[in-house]
N, C-alpha and C positions, 0 to 999 in steps of 0.2 A: 504494500500500500504506500503510495507516495504522500509526502508531506506537502502541505500548502506552502507556497512560496510567500515570503514576507518581503515587503518593500519598505525602505526607510522613508520617513516623512520628507526628507530632502528630495528623494527620487520622485515622490508623488507630487510635491510642489513644482519641481522642474517639468514634469510631464504635463501638469495642468497649465503651467505658464507657456509651454510649447503650443498647446492647443489654442490658448488665448492669442498668442502673438502671430501664429500662422493663419493663413486663410483656408487651410484644409480642414477636412472633417475629423471629428474625434475618431472615427473608425479607421481612417487612413493613418493617423498618428499612432494609434494603438498597434496596428499591424506592423508599422515600421519599428516600433519599440519592442515588439514581440510579446505584447500582453493582450488580454481580452478587451475588445471594444467596450463591452459592458462594464468592465472594471474601471476603465479610464473615464467613461461617462459618469460612473458613480463618484469617482474622485473629483470630477469637475463640479458635480452637484454639491458635494460636501464642502468644497472650497468656497462656493458661492453662498451657501447657507450660513456658514460661520467662518469667515475669512481668518479671524485671529485664532480660533480654536481648532481649525482644520488640521487633522493628522497629528494631534497632540499625543495620542497614546498608541499602543500596539494592538488594541482590540477593544471590544465592548467590555463593560464591567462583568457581564456574565461570562465571557470567554476567559477573562482573567481569574474569575472565581473557580471555574472548572479546572484551569491549569493549576491553581493553588491546591485544589482538592486532590488532583491526580498526584502532585508531588507529595502531599501528606500521606496519601494511600501507599505510594511507593516506599516512603520512609518507614511507615508502620509495618508494611509487609516485610521489608528487609530486616527490621528488628525482630 
């Protein structure tokens, strides 16, 4: 099973800026960058919705909680 690829906030901001500066479509930019057009479109929407808060974390609070619980479970199992 493959892991989901994570992108840095800087990479996301640069990709969104590229979409804004260029006259080409989000889909074309995404294909050139090698990412999903849907993903890039979502990044653009997130950046527009909350420009100062966009891409501040690595996931949703729920995702972070699940990751923490998995780490705790792995630690307890190991003990």
